[in-house]
Structures are given as structure tokens and as C-alpha cells.
The first five atom37 places (N, CA, C, CB, O) and aatype in JSON, in Angstrom:
{
  "aatype": [12, 11, 9, 7, 3, 9, 19, 9, 15, 16, 18, 7, 8, 3, 12, 7, 6, 17, 18, 19, 19, 6, 5, 19, 10, 2, 6, 18, 19, 13, 10, 19, 3, 7, 11, 2, 11, 14, 9, 6, 11, 14, 11, 11, 11, 11, 0, 11, 8, 16, 10, 0, 16, 2, 18, 13, 0, 6, 6, 10, 0, 2, 11, 17, 10, 16, 11, 5, 2, 19, 5, 2, 0, 6, 9, 1, 11, 16, 9, 11, 13, 13, 11, 6, 5],
  "atom_mask": [
    [1, 1, 1, 1, 1],
    [1, 1, 1, 1, 1],
    [1, 1, 1, 1, 1],
    [1, 1, 1, 0, 1],
    [1, 1, 1, 1, 1],
    [1, 1, 1, 1, 1],
    [1, 1, 1, 1, 1],
    [1, 1, 1, 1, 1],
    [1, 1, 1, 1, 1],
    [1, 1, 1, 1, 1],
    [1, 1, 1, 1, 1],
    [1, 1, 1, 0, 1],
    [1, 1, 1, 1, 1],
    [1, 1, 1, 1, 1],
    [1, 1, 1, 1, 1],
    [1, 1, 1, 0, 1],
    [1, 1, 1, 1, 1],
    [1, 1, 1, 1, 1],
    [1, 1, 1, 1, 1],
    [1, 1, 1, 1, 1],
    [1, 1, 1, 1, 1],
    [1, 1, 1, 1, 1],
    [1, 1, 1, 1, 1],
    [1, 1, 1, 1, 1],
    [1, 1, 1, 1, 1],
    [1, 1, 1, 1, 1],
    [1, 1, 1, 1, 1],
    [1, 1, 1, 1, 1],
    [1, 1, 1, 1, 1],
    [1, 1, 1, 1, 1],
    [1, 1, 1, 1, 1],
    [1, 1, 1, 1, 1],
    [1, 1, 1, 1, 1],
    [1, 1, 1, 0, 1],
    [1, 1, 1, 1, 1],
    [1, 1, 1, 1, 1],
    [1, 1, 1, 1, 1],
    [1, 1, 1, 1, 1],
    [1, 1, 1, 1, 1],
    [1, 1, 1, 1, 1],
    [1, 1, 1, 1, 1],
    [1, 1, 1, 1, 1],
    [1, 1, 1, 1, 1],
    [1, 1, 1, 1, 1],
    [1, 1, 1, 1, 1],
    [1, 1, 1, 1, 1],
    [1, 1, 1, 1, 1],
    [1, 1, 1, 1, 1],
    [1, 1, 1, 1, 1],
    [1, 1, 1, 1, 1],
    [1, 1, 1, 1, 1],
    [1, 1, 1, 1, 1],
    [1, 1, 1, 1, 1],
    [1, 1, 1, 1, 1],
    [1, 1, 1, 1, 1],
    [1, 1, 1, 1, 1],
    [1, 1, 1, 1, 1],
    [1, 1, 1, 1, 1],
    [1, 1, 1, 1, 1],
    [1, 1, 1, 1, 1],
    [1, 1, 1, 1, 1],
    [1, 1, 1, 1, 1],
    [1, 1, 1, 1, 1],
    [1, 1, 1, 1, 1],
    [1, 1, 1, 1, 1],
    [1, 1, 1, 1, 1],
    [1, 1, 1, 1, 1],
    [1, 1, 1, 1, 1],
    [1, 1, 1, 1, 1],
    [1, 1, 1, 1, 1],
    [1, 1, 1, 1, 1],
    [1, 1, 1, 1, 1],
    [1, 1, 1, 1, 1],
    [1, 1, 1, 1, 1],
    [1, 1, 1, 1, 1],
    [1, 1, 1, 1, 1],
    [1, 1, 1, 1, 1],
    [1, 1, 1, 1, 1],
    [1, 1, 1, 1, 1],
    [1, 1, 1, 1, 1],
    [1, 1, 1, 1, 1],
    [1, 1, 1, 1, 1],
    [1, 1, 1, 1, 1],
    [1, 1, 1, 1, 1],
    [1, 1, 1, 1, 1]
  ],
  "atom_positions": [
    [[0.85, -1.18, 0.0], [0.0, 0.0, 0.0], [0.89, 1.24, 0.0], [-0.96, 0.0, 1.22], [1.93, 1.28, 0.65]],
    [[0.45, 2.25, -0.76], [1.28, 3.45, -0.87], [0.4, 4.7, -0.87], [2.14, 3.39, -2.16], [-0.81, 4.63, -1.02]],
    [[1.04, 5.85, -0.69], [0.35, 7.13, -0.69], [-0.37, 7.31, -2.03], [1.34, 8.3, -0.43], [0.22, 7.12, -3.1]],
    [[-1.64, 7.67, -1.94], [-2.43, 7.9, -3.15], [-3.34, 6.74, -3.52], [0.0, 0.0, 0.0], [-4.21, 6.89, -4.38]],
    [[-3.16, 5.58, -2.89], [-4.03, 4.45, -3.18], [-5.45, 4.74, -2.7], [-3.49, 3.17, -2.52], [-5.65, 5.37, -1.67]],
    [[-6.41, 4.27, -3.46], [-7.82, 4.36, -3.07], [-8.17, 3.04, -2.41], [-8.77, 4.66, -4.31], [-7.98, 1.97, -3.0]],
    [[-8.68, 3.1, -1.17], [-8.99, 1.88, -0.41], [-10.41, 1.94, 0.14], [-7.97, 1.69, 0.73], [-11.03, 3.01, 0.21]],
    [[-10.9, 0.77, 0.52], [-12.22, 0.65, 1.15], [-12.01, 0.03, 2.52], [-13.2, -0.21, 0.27], [-11.29, -0.96, 2.65]],
    [[-12.63, 0.6, 3.53], [-12.54, 0.06, 4.88], [-13.3, -1.26, 4.95], [-13.09, 1.08, 5.92], [-14.43, -1.35, 4.48]],
    [[-12.67, -2.28, 5.56], [-13.31, -3.6, 5.66], [-13.63, -3.98, 7.09], [-12.41, -4.65, 5.04], [-14.15, -5.07, 7.34]],
    [[-13.33, -3.11, 8.04], [-13.54, -3.47, 9.43], [-13.84, -2.2, 10.22], [-12.3, -4.2, 10.01], [-13.27, -1.14, 9.95]],
    [[-14.72, -2.31, 11.2], [-15.04, -1.17, 12.06], [-16.34, -0.49, 11.67], [0.0, 0.0, 0.0], [-17.04, -0.93, 10.76]],
    [[-16.64, 0.59, 12.37], [-17.91, 1.3, 12.14], [-17.96, 2.01, 10.79], [-18.15, 2.31, 13.24], [-19.03, 2.4, 10.33]],
    [[-16.81, 2.17, 10.16], [-16.75, 2.83, 8.86], [-16.65, 1.83, 7.7], [-15.57, 3.79, 8.81], [-16.23, 2.19, 6.6]],
    [[-17.02, 0.58, 7.95], [-16.92, -0.47, 6.94], [-17.64, -0.04, 5.66], [-17.52, -1.78, 7.48], [-18.78, 0.43, 5.7]],
    [[-16.97, -0.21, 4.52], [-17.55, 0.13, 3.24], [-17.25, 1.54, 2.76], [0.0, 0.0, 0.0], [-17.56, 1.88, 1.62]],
    [[-16.65, 2.36, 3.62], [-16.32, 3.73, 3.23], [-15.05, 3.75, 2.38], [-16.14, 4.63, 4.49], [-14.14, 2.95, 2.58]],
    [[-15.01, 4.67, 1.42], [-13.86, 4.84, 0.53], [-12.95, 5.93, 1.07], [-14.31, 5.18, -0.91], [-13.42, 6.96, 1.56]],
    [[-11.64, 5.71, 0.98], [-10.64, 6.66, 1.46], [-9.47, 6.73, 0.49], [-10.15, 6.26, 2.87], [-9.31, 5.87, -0.38]],
    [[-8.67, 7.77, 0.67], [-7.39, 7.89, -0.03], [-6.3, 7.76, 1.03], [-7.27, 9.26, -0.83], [-6.39, 8.37, 2.1]],
    [[-5.27, 6.98, 0.75], [-4.15, 6.82, 1.68], [-3.3, 8.09, 1.62], [-3.29, 5.54, 1.33], [-2.75, 8.44, 0.58]],
    [[-3.21, 8.76, 2.76], [-2.46, 10.01, 2.85], [-1.04, 9.78, 3.37], [-3.19, 11.0, 3.76], [-0.12, 10.53, 3.06]],
    [[-0.88, 8.72, 4.17], [0.43, 8.42, 4.76], [0.47, 6.95, 5.14], [0.71, 9.33, 6.01], [-0.55, 6.36, 5.49]],
    [[1.66, 6.34, 5.07], [1.86, 4.95, 5.47], [2.93, 4.93, 6.54], [2.27, 4.04, 4.24], [4.01, 5.5, 6.38]],
    [[2.62, 4.27, 7.65], [3.56, 4.19, 8.77], [3.51, 2.77, 9.34], [3.22, 5.25, 9.88], [2.59, 2.42, 10.09]],
    [[4.51, 1.96, 8.99], [4.57, 0.55, 9.4], [3.31, -0.18, 8.97], [4.77, 0.43, 10.93], [2.99, -0.21, 7.78]],
    [[2.57, -0.77, 9.93], [1.36, -1.51, 9.56], [0.11, -0.61, 9.54], [1.14, -2.67, 10.53], [-1.0, -1.1, 9.32]],
    [[0.3, 0.68, 9.77], [-0.83, 1.61, 9.78], [-0.85, 2.48, 8.53], [-0.76, 2.5, 11.02], [0.18, 2.76, 7.92]],
    [[-2.05, 2.88, 8.16], [-2.24, 3.86, 7.08], [-3.08, 5.0, 7.64], [-2.92, 3.21, 5.81], [-3.91, 4.79, 8.52]],
    [[-2.86, 6.18, 7.13], [-3.65, 7.34, 7.51], [-4.55, 7.66, 6.32], [-2.74, 8.57, 7.91], [-4.07, 7.93, 5.22]],
    [[-5.85, 7.63, 6.58], [-6.84, 7.73, 5.52], [-7.61, 9.03, 5.6], [-7.79, 6.55, 5.58], [-7.9, 9.53, 6.69]],
    [[-7.95, 9.58, 4.44], [-8.77, 10.8, 4.36], [-9.85, 10.59, 3.32], [-7.9, 12.05, 4.01], [-9.67, 9.87, 2.34]],
    [[-11.0, 11.25, 3.56], [-12.08, 11.23, 2.56], [-12.57, 12.63, 2.23], [-13.25, 10.38, 3.07], [-13.43, 12.8, 1.37]],
    [[-12.02, 13.64, 2.91], [-12.39, 15.01, 2.61], [-13.68, 15.46, 3.26], [0.0, 0.0, 0.0], [-14.05, 16.63, 3.15]],
    [[-14.37, 14.56, 3.93], [-15.65, 14.9, 4.56], [-15.62, 14.53, 6.04], [-16.83, 14.17, 3.84], [-15.39, 15.38, 6.89]],
    [[-15.86, 13.25, 6.35], [-15.83, 12.8, 7.74], [-14.41, 12.74, 8.29], [-16.49, 11.43, 7.86], [-14.19, 12.95, 9.49]],
    [[-13.48, 12.45, 7.43], [-12.06, 12.44, 7.81], [-11.31, 13.4, 6.89], [-11.46, 10.98, 7.71], [-10.77, 13.0, 5.86]],
    [[-11.28, 14.68, 7.28], [-10.61, 15.68, 6.45], [-9.09, 15.57, 6.54], [-11.05, 17.1, 6.86], [-8.56, 14.84, 7.37]],
    [[-8.43, 16.28, 5.68], [-6.97, 16.26, 5.61], [-6.34, 16.71, 6.94], [-6.48, 17.15, 4.45], [-5.24, 16.3, 7.28]],
    [[-7.06, 17.56, 7.67], [-6.53, 18.07, 8.94], [-6.57, 17.01, 10.05], [-7.33, 19.3, 9.38], [-5.84, 17.12, 11.04]],
    [[-7.42, 15.98, 9.89], [-7.55, 14.96, 10.92], [-7.76, 13.58, 10.27], [-8.73, 15.29, 11.87], [-8.88, 13.06, 10.27]],
    [[-6.69, 13.01, 9.71], [-6.83, 11.71, 9.03], [-7.14, 10.57, 10.0], [-5.56, 11.38, 8.26], [-6.86, 10.67, 11.2]],
    [[-7.71, 9.51, 9.47], [-8.05, 8.34, 10.27], [-6.88, 7.37, 10.25], [-9.33, 7.66, 9.74], [-6.39, 7.01, 9.18]],
    [[-6.43, 6.96, 11.43], [-5.36, 5.97, 11.55], [-6.01, 4.6, 11.6], [-4.46, 6.24, 12.82], [-6.86, 4.33, 12.45]],
    [[-5.6, 3.73, 10.69], [-6.21, 2.41, 10.61], [-5.15, 1.39, 10.21], [-7.39, 2.4, 9.61], [-4.23, 1.71, 9.45]],
    [[-5.27, 0.18, 10.73], [-4.35, -0.88, 10.32], [-4.6, -1.2, 8.85], [-4.52, -2.15, 11.21], [-5.74, -1.31, 8.4]],
    [[-3.51, -1.35, 8.12], [-3.61, -1.61, 6.68], [-4.38, -2.9, 6.39], [-2.22, -1.7, 6.06], [-5.06, -2.99, 5.37]],
    [[-4.29, -3.89, 7.28], [-4.98, -5.15, 7.05], [-6.51, -5.0, 7.14], [-4.51, -6.19, 8.04], [-7.24, -5.9, 6.75]],
    [[-6.98, -3.88, 7.66], [-8.41, -3.62, 7.76], [-8.93, -2.79, 6.6], [-8.71, -2.93, 9.06], [-10.02, -2.2, 6.67]],
    [[-8.16, -2.74, 5.53], [-8.59, -2.04, 4.32], [-8.45, -2.96, 3.12], [-7.76, -0.74, 4.11], [-7.65, -3.9, 3.12]],
    [[-9.25, -2.68, 2.11], [-9.2, -3.42, 0.86], [-8.69, -2.48, -0.21], [-10.6, -4.01, 0.49], [-9.31, -1.45, -0.49]],
    [[-7.57, -2.83, -0.81], [-7.0, -1.99, -1.86], [-7.82, -2.17, -3.14], [-5.51, -2.34, -2.11], [-8.13, -3.29, -3.54]],
    [[-8.17, -1.05, -3.76], [-8.8, -1.11, -5.07], [-7.68, -1.03, -6.1], [-9.86, 0.04, -5.27], [-6.51, -0.9, -5.74]],
    [[-8.02, -1.09, -7.35], [-7.0, -0.96, -8.4], [-6.81, 0.49, -8.79], [-7.4, -1.77, -9.63], [-6.17, 0.79, -9.8]],
    [[-7.35, 1.41, -7.99], [-7.3, 2.82, -8.33], [-6.18, 3.53, -7.58], [-8.64, 3.49, -8.03], [-5.86, 3.18, -6.44]],
    [[-5.61, 4.53, -8.23], [-4.51, 5.29, -7.65], [-4.71, 6.77, -8.0], [-3.12, 4.77, -8.16], [-4.83, 7.12, -9.18]],
    [[-4.74, 7.62, -6.98], [-4.92, 9.06, -7.17], [-3.54, 9.7, -7.35], [-5.68, 9.71, -5.95], [-2.95, 10.21, -6.4]],
    [[-3.04, 9.66, -8.58], [-1.68, 10.11, -8.87], [-1.48, 11.6, -8.55], [-1.35, 9.85, -10.32], [-0.45, 11.99, -8.01]],
    [[-2.47, 12.41, -8.9], [-2.35, 13.86, -8.66], [-2.24, 14.16, -7.17], [-3.55, 14.6, -9.26], [-1.4, 14.98, -6.76]],
    [[-3.06, 13.53, -6.35], [-3.01, 13.75, -4.9], [-1.68, 13.23, -4.34], [-4.2, 13.06, -4.2], [-1.06, 13.9, -3.51]],
    [[-1.25, 12.07, -4.78], [0.01, 11.49, -4.29], [1.17, 12.42, -4.59], [0.25, 10.11, -4.93], [2.02, 12.65, -3.73]],
    [[1.21, 12.95, -5.8], [2.3, 13.87, -6.16], [2.29, 15.12, -5.3], [2.19, 14.27, -7.63], [3.35, 15.61, -4.9]],
    [[1.1, 15.63, -5.0], [1.02, 16.82, -4.14], [1.52, 16.52, -2.74], [-0.43, 17.34, -4.08], [2.27, 17.31, -2.17]],
    [[1.12, 15.37, -2.17], [1.56, 15.02, -0.83], [3.07, 14.8, -0.79], [0.84, 13.77, -0.33], [3.74, 15.24, 0.15]],
    [[3.6, 14.13, -1.79], [5.03, 13.83, -1.81], [5.89, 15.07, -2.01], [5.33, 12.82, -2.9], [7.05, 15.09, -1.6]],
    [[5.33, 16.1, -2.65], [6.08, 17.35, -2.84], [5.66, 18.43, -1.85], [5.88, 17.86, -4.27], [5.97, 19.61, -2.02]],
    [[4.94, 18.01, -0.81], [4.54, 18.89, 0.31], [3.66, 20.06, -0.13], [5.78, 19.43, 1.0], [3.71, 21.14, 0.46]],
    [[2.85, 19.86, -1.17], [1.9, 20.89, -1.6], [0.59, 20.72, -0.82], [1.64, 20.8, -3.13], [0.29, 19.64, -0.31]],
    [[-0.16, 21.8, -0.74], [-1.45, 21.75, -0.06], [-2.46, 20.96, -0.88], [-1.98, 23.15, 0.21], [-2.54, 21.1, -2.1]],
    [[-3.23, 20.13, -0.17], [-4.32, 19.39, -0.79], [-5.6, 19.83, -0.1], [-4.1, 17.83, -0.67], [-5.67, 19.87, 1.13]],
    [[-6.59, 20.15, -0.87], [-7.87, 20.61, -0.33], [-8.82, 19.42, -0.17], [-8.51, 21.69, -1.26], [-8.76, 18.45, -0.93]],
    [[-9.69, 19.51, 0.84], [-10.67, 18.45, 1.07], [-11.58, 18.27, -0.14], [-11.5, 18.77, 2.32], [-12.0, 17.14, -0.43]],
    [[-11.89, 19.34, -0.83], [-12.75, 19.25, -2.02], [-12.09, 18.39, -3.1], [-13.06, 20.67, -2.57], [-12.77, 17.65, -3.81]],
    [[-10.77, 18.49, -3.24], [-10.04, 17.67, -4.22], [-10.16, 16.19, -3.87], [-8.55, 18.09, -4.27], [-10.32, 15.34, -4.75]],
    [[-10.07, 15.89, -2.58], [-10.16, 14.5, -2.13], [-11.55, 13.96, -2.41], [-9.83, 14.39, -0.63], [-11.7, 12.86, -2.93]],
    [[-12.58, 14.73, -2.06], [-13.97, 14.3, -2.3], [-14.21, 14.06, -3.79], [-14.96, 15.35, -1.77], [-14.83, 13.07, -4.18]],
    [[-13.73, 14.97, -4.61], [-13.91, 14.87, -6.06], [-13.21, 13.62, -6.61], [-13.36, 16.13, -6.76], [-13.77, 12.92, -7.46]],
    [[-12.01, 13.34, -6.12], [-11.26, 12.17, -6.56], [-11.98, 10.88, -6.18], [-9.86, 12.18, -5.97], [-12.11, 9.97, -7.0]],
    [[-12.43, 10.78, -4.93], [-13.13, 9.58, -4.48], [-14.41, 9.39, -5.29], [-13.45, 9.65, -2.97], [-14.72, 8.27, -5.71]],
    [[-15.16, 10.46, -5.5], [-16.38, 10.38, -6.28], [-16.11, 9.86, -7.69], [-17.06, 11.74, -6.34], [-16.86, 9.03, -8.21]],
    [[-15.04, 10.36, -8.31], [-14.67, 9.93, -9.66], [-14.41, 8.44, -9.7], [-13.44, 10.7, -10.14], [-14.92, 7.76, -10.59]],
    [[-13.63, 7.91, -8.75], [-13.29, 6.5, -8.77], [-14.46, 5.62, -8.37], [-12.13, 6.24, -7.86], [-14.57, 4.49, -8.87]],
    [[-15.35, 6.08, -7.5], [-16.53, 5.28, -7.13], [-17.46, 5.08, -8.31], [-17.29, 5.96, -5.98], [-18.16, 4.08, -8.38]],
    [[-17.46, 6.03, -9.23], [-18.36, 5.95, -10.38], [-17.78, 5.11, -11.51], [-18.66, 7.34, -10.89], [-18.46, 4.89, -12.52]],
    [[-16.54, 4.63, -11.36], [-15.91, 3.82, -12.41], [-16.55, 2.45, -12.5], [-14.42, 3.69, -12.16], [-16.14, 1.64, -13.33]]
  ]
}
């Protein structure tokens, strides 16, 4: 799992929710959706409790890796785009 991956939560009260991986730290990932989990307060979750999709948000990943600001609206728009695929 890497920064920018689109994942679905498979465990917990947020089961079925779509997120973008904002950060990876050992067995944990920090997830954002731009709404319930904004960029200012990402959700820390064990990577094994997520299901990786085949989708990758390249634009968001590049912004995070180059320390550029990412807006919650961009995250919501990206997730919406991939959910409709």
C-alpha cells in the first residue's frame, strides 16, 4: 500500500467507506475522505483492515510527496470519480 491508493474500509464502524491513503507508517495507514475524515484529521487504521482497489490518485500522491497543499474538495472529487468507475 502506498500514498495515493484508493482503499475501502473492511472493518469497524466505517466499513464500506472509501478513502485515499495520505500516509503509510509501518502496519498503519492514515486515511482521508475530505468529509468525515478531512486532511486536517486523518483516520489511523491498520492496513490489514482495508481493501485496496485498483485505483490510484496520482495527482493527490504527487502533491503530498512534494509537500503541496491538498484541499478536502479535491479529495472528495477524486473519491467520487473512482466510485463511479
